N, C-alpha and C positions, 0 to 999 in steps of 0.2 A: 616375915620369915618365910611364908609360903612363896612369896614372889622370888626370894633369893634361891630357894630350892628349885623352883621352876626354871629360873635362869641357868642355874648350874646344870640341871638335867638337859636343857636345850643345848648348852655348850658341849656337854658330853656327847650327846647324840650327833651334833655337827662334827665334832672331832672324830668320832668313830666312823662317820660317813666318809669323811675325807681320807681317813686311814684305809678304809676298805677300797676306795677308788684308787688310791696310790698302789695298794697291794695288787689289785687286778691289772693295772697298767704294767707294773713290774713283772708280774707273772706272764703276761702276754709278750713282753720283751724277751724274757728268758726262753719262752717257747720258740720265738723266732730265732734266737741265737742257737738253740739246740738243733733246730731244723737246718740252719746254715752249717753247723758243725757236722751234722749227719751227711749232708751233701758233700762237704769237703772230704770227709772220711771215705766215702765211696769213690770219689775221684782219686784220692791218694792211693787207695787200695788198688784201684785199676792201674794206676801208673806204676806202682811197685810190682804188681804182677807182670805187667808187660816188660818192665826192666829186668825182672828176675828171669823171665823166659828168654829174653835176648842174651843175658849173661850166660844162662844155662846152655843155650844152643851154641853160643860162641865158644864156651869152654869145652863142650863136648866135641865140637868140630876141631878145636885146637888139640884136644887130647887124642882124637882119632888120627890126626895128621902126624903128631909126634910118635904115636904108637906105630903107625905105618912106616915112618922113617926109621925107627929103631929096629923094626922087624926086617926091613930091607938091608940095613947095614949089619945086623946080627947074622943074617943068612949068608952074607958074602964072606964072613970070617972063616 
């Protein structure tokens, strides 16, 4: 009976050791994925900011041109 309990305890210890090893490997992979997502987020944020700035400057330039044309034609009437 003692041999049976010892074998069961050994199997449990081995199983828990494997489980901990798998958990550590999984957490390291999750950490790598989180770092990759963080880098991607910074890159996308930079691209969106530059795109927004280009759109804003383009729309402001267009708005200024239209306002200038309207004021020229409104002044001639």
